[in-house]
C-alpha positions in Angstrom: 11.2 -6.2 9.8 8.1 -4.5 11.4 5.3 -6.2 13.2 2.1 -5.2 11.5 -0.2 -4.0 14.2 -1.5 -6.6 16.6 -1.1 -9.2 13.9 1.5 -12.0 13.8 2.8 -10.7 10.5 6.4 -9.3 10.2 6.9 -7.1 7.1 9.6 -5.1 5.3 9.5 -1.3 6.1 8.8 -0.8 2.3 5.8 -2.4 0.8 6.1 -3.1 -2.9 3.0 -2.0 -4.8 1.6 -4.4 -7.4 -0.7 -2.1 -9.2 1.7 -1.7 -12.1 2.1 -5.4 -12.6 0.1 -6.3 -15.8 -0.3 -2.6 -16.5 2.8 -0.5 -17.2 5.1 -3.4 -16.2 5.2 -6.5 -18.5 5.7 -9.9 -17.1 9.5 -9.8 -17.6 9.7 -6.5 -16.0 7.4 -7.7 -13.1 9.5 -10.6 -12.4 12.7 -8.6 -12.5 11.3 -6.1 -10.1 10.2 -8.7 -7.7 13.4 -10.7 -7.9 15.4 -7.4 -7.0 13.0 -6.5 -4.2 13.3 -10.1 -2.6 17.1 -9.9 -3.1 17.1 -6.7 -1.2 15.4 -8.5 1.8 11.9 -7.3 0.9 9.0 -9.6 1.6 5.8 -7.6 1.4 3.7 -7.1 -1.8 0.4 -5.2 -2.1 -2.1 -6.1 -4.9 -5.8 -6.2 -5.5 -8.3 -8.4 -7.5 -9.1 -5.3 -9.6 -5.6 -4.7 -10.9 -5.5 -3.9 -13.8 -9.0 -4.0 -15.2 -8.7 -0.4 -16.5 -6.6 -1.6 -19.3 -8.5 -2.5 -22.6 -8.3 -6.2 -22.9 -7.9 -6.8 -19.2 -10.6 -8.1 -16.9 -8.8 -7.7 -13.5 -6.7 -10.1 -11.6 -3.6 -9.5 -13.9 -1.5 -8.4 -11.0 -2.4 -11.4 -8.8 -1.7 -13.8 -11.7 1.7 -12.4 -12.3 2.5 -12.5 -8.6 1.3 -16.0 -8.3 3.4 -17.1 -11.3 6.4 -15.5 -9.8 6.0 -17.1 -6.4 5.4 -20.5 -8.0 8.4 -20.1 -10.2 10.7 -19.0 -7.3 9.2 -21.5 -4.8 9.2 -18.7 -2.1 5.6 -18.4 -1.1 6.5 -19.0 2.6 8.7 -16.0 2.9 6.5 -13.7 1.2 3.7 -11.6 2.8 0.9 -11.0 0.3 -1.7 -8.5 0.7 -4.7 -8.2 -1.6 -8.2 -6.7 -1.7 -11.8 -7.3 -2.3 -14.7 -5.2 -3.3 -13.8 -3.3 -6.6 -13.6 -6.1 -9.2 -16.5 -5.6 -11.5 -17.3 -9.2 -11.5 -16.9 -9.4 -7.7 -18.4 -6.0 -6.5 -19.0 -5.1 -3.0 -18.6 -6.5 0.4 -21.4 -9.0 1.0 -20.7 -12.2 2.6 -21.3 -14.2 -0.6 -19.2 -11.9 -2.7 -16.3 -11.9 -0.1 -16.1 -15.7 -0.2 -16.2 -15.9 -4.0 -13.6 -13.2 -4.5 -11.3 -14.7 -2.0 -11.4 -18.0 -3.7 -10.8 -16.2 -7.0 -7.7 -14.6 -5.5 -6.3 -17.7 -3.9 -6.5 -19.4 -7.4 -4.8 -16.6 -9.2 -2.0 -16.3 -6.5 -1.6 -20.0 -6.6 -1.7 -20.2 -2.8 -4.0 -21.6 -0.1 -4.0 -18.6 2.2 -3.7 -14.7 1.9 -1.7 -12.9 4.5 -3.6 -9.6 4.6 -6.9 -9.3 3.2 -8.5 -5.7 2.7 -11.9 -4.4 2.2 -10.9 -2.3 -0.8 -13.4 0.6 -0.2 -16.1 1.0 2.3 -19.2 0.7 0.2 -21.7 1.1 3.0 -22.5 -2.6 3.3 -23.5 -3.8 6.9 -20.4 -4.2 8.9 -21.5 -7.2 10.8 -22.0 -9.1 7.4 -18.6 -8.0 6.1 -16.7 -8.8 9.3 -18.5 -12.1 9.7 -17.6 -13.1 6.3 -14.0 -12.2 6.9 -14.0 -13.9 10.2 -15.1 -17.2 8.7 -12.3 -17.2 6.2 -9.8 -16.6 8.8 -11.1 -19.3 11.0 -10.7 -21.6 7.9 -7.1 -20.5 7.5 -7.7 -18.9 4.2 -6.8 -15.4 5.5 -4.2 -14.6 8.1 -5.0 -11.0 8.9 -7.7 -8.2 7.8 -7.2 -4.8 6.6 -9.5 -1.8 5.7 -8.7 0.5 2.8 -10.3 3.9 2.4 -12.4 3.9 5.5 -13.5 7.0 7.4 -12.6 7.3 11.2 -16.1 6.8 11.9 -16.6 3.5 10.0 -13.4 2.1 11.1 -14.2 2.7 14.7 -17.7 1.1 14.2 -15.9 -1.9 12.7 -13.4 -2.3 15.5 -16.3 -2.0 18.1 -18.3 -4.8 16.2 -15.3 -7.1 16.1 -14.7 -6.5 19.8 -18.4 -7.0 20.7 -18.9 -10.1 18.6 -15.6 -11.8 19.0 -14.8 -11.5 15.3 -11.3 -11.0 13.5 -10.6 -7.3 13.6 -9.0 -5.0 11.1 -5.3 -4.7 12.0 -4.1 -2.5 9.1 -5.6 0.7 7.3 -4.5 1.7 3.9 -5.2 5.4 3.6 -4.1 7.9 0.8 -1.2 9.5 2.5 2.0 11.1 1.8 3.8 14.5 2.0 1.5 16.1 -0.5 -1.7 14.5 0.9 -1.9 14.8 4.7 -5.3 16.2 5.9 -7.3 13.0 5.0 -5.3 11.0 7.4 -3.8 13.2 10.1 -6.3 14.0 12.7 -9.2 11.5 13.7 -8.1 8.8 11.6 -4.6 8.8 12.8 -5.5 9.2 16.3 -7.9 6.2 16.0 -5.1 4.0 14.5 -2.8 5.1 17.3 -5.3 4.4 20.1 -6.4 0.9 18.5 -2.9 -0.1 17.5 -4.0 -0.4 13.8 -1.0 -0.4 11.5 -1.0 2.3 8.7 0.1 1.3 5.1 -0.2 4.4 3.0 -0.9 4.1 -0.7 0.4 6.5 -3.4 3.3 7.0 -1.0 5.2 8.9 -3.6 2.1 11.0 -4.8 1.8 9.3 -8.2 5.6 9.7 -8.7 5.8 13.5 -7.9 7.9 12.8 -4.8 10.5 11.0 -6.8 11.8 14.5 -7.8 11.5 13.8 -11.5 8.6 16.2 -12.0 10.0 19.8 -12.3 8.9 22.9 -13.9 9.5 22.9 -17.5 10.4 19.2 -17.6 8.2 16.5 -19.5 7.9 13.1 -18.0 6.2 10.3 -20.0 4.3 8.2 -17.6 0.8 7.0 -17.4 0.5 9.0 -14.1 2.2 12.2 -15.2 -0.9 14.3 -15.5 -1.8 13.4 -11.8 1.8 14.0 -10.7 2.2 17.5 -12.4 -0.9 18.7 -10.5 1.3 19.0 -7.5 3.6 21.5 -9.2 2.3 24.2 -7.0 4.1 26.7 -4.7 3.6 24.2 -1.9 4.8 21.3 -4.1 7.9 23.2 -5.0 8.6 23.9 -1.3 8.4 20.3 -0.7 10.8 19.4 -3.5 13.3 21.8 -2.3 13.3 20.3 1.2 13.5 16.8 -0.2 16.5 17.9 -2.3 18.2 19.5 0.6 17.8 16.3 2.8 18.6 14.0 0.0 21.9 15.9 -0.5 22.8 15.8 3.2 22.0 12.0 3.4 23.6 11.3 0.1 20.5 9.3 -1.1 17.4 9.7 -3.4 14.7 11.9 -3.2 12.3 9.1 -3.2 13.9 7.4 -0.3 13.7 10.6 1.8 9.9 11.0 1.0 9.4 7.3 2.1 11.5 7.7 5.1 9.3 10.7 6.2 6.3 8.7 5.8 7.7 5.7 7.9 8.5 8.0 10.7 4.9 9.2 11.1 2.9 7.8 14.1 1.2 4.3 13.2 2.9 4.0 9.7 4.4 0.6 9.4 5.3 0.3 5.7 4.5 2.7 2.9 3.5 1.3 -0.4 5.4 2.3 -3.5 5.5 0.7 -6.9 8.1 0.3 -9.4 7.9 -0.6 -13.1 11.6 -1.4 -13.7 14.5 -2.4 -11.5 16.0 1.1 -12.0 13.0 2.8 -10.5 13.1 0.2 -7.6 16.7 1.1 -6.8 15.7 4.6 -6.1 13.4 3.3 -3.4 15.4 0.6 -1.7 17.8 3.1 0.2 14.8 3.9 2.3 15.2 0.4 4.2 18.2 1.8 6.0 17.6 5.5 6.0 17.0 7.2 9.2 16.1 11.0 9.1 17.2 13.3 12.1 14.6 15.1 14.0 15.6 18.4 12.3 15.2 16.9 8.8 11.8 15.5 9.7 10.8 19.0 11.0 12.1 20.6 7.8 9.8 18.3 5.7 6.8 18.5 7.8 7.0 22.3 7.7 7.5 22.4 4.1 4.5 20.2 3.2 2.1 22.0 5.7 -0.8 23.3 4.0 -1.1 27.2 4.5 
């Protein structure tokens, strides 16, 4: 287990993404994946109130609802660490104090719980940070939230938020969720990474497998049927092919999966606590789980870092 920043939360080094629950994963598939993840020792699941509102007939909250049903049916809420988010649901848009409280109550109801372990501001919408942080702090004091996270924040805004929490004695962000993986490095590495390191903010990268590209199943001339295939195929560039070649080399040497190697590289980066990756089926999950025990050598990390460098 890994301590999440300065919080009291201890989480698995692989966070299971819940964005597919109620989207590409049906209820039986969702329950099977969650069962297999928990059986492997996993305890950390990431979702959001807006998942999966983009599907015709859905209104958002489907992922939370399935996760809540699963925990209730397995009677395992106490051993799970649940992260969800506020700010992007069409009926609960923004980070005003009124909206945060209403959205948190909605999420608590869907999750069938009386507390949320890690609650994120889903995206920085420019709302006054004092108001947003004050609303979060009130919910923490009431015991409805255990820890706070920021998602898609710039270094400047995250620094401002941390300063306000320090100045006003408010609960602070202990985690950041950025878009970060072997194919997407420039948006995090630099000022944002340095800030997280300085402030002891844990990093939980989303799209850790680059929409599936870093699983290795997308190759020139191969067609993959997936809701995210178009996004993944966009990485089939000379740089992307270099990354796949390096992943293949390390996976062969470690006798493991390409997915596990990509996640292990990410986990080895400064401030990264637990990369987020989703699985629609148990078979897909099995490709990810070796990451839990995988340790890459310094030479293997260097190979992957150099192959993925933007030139």
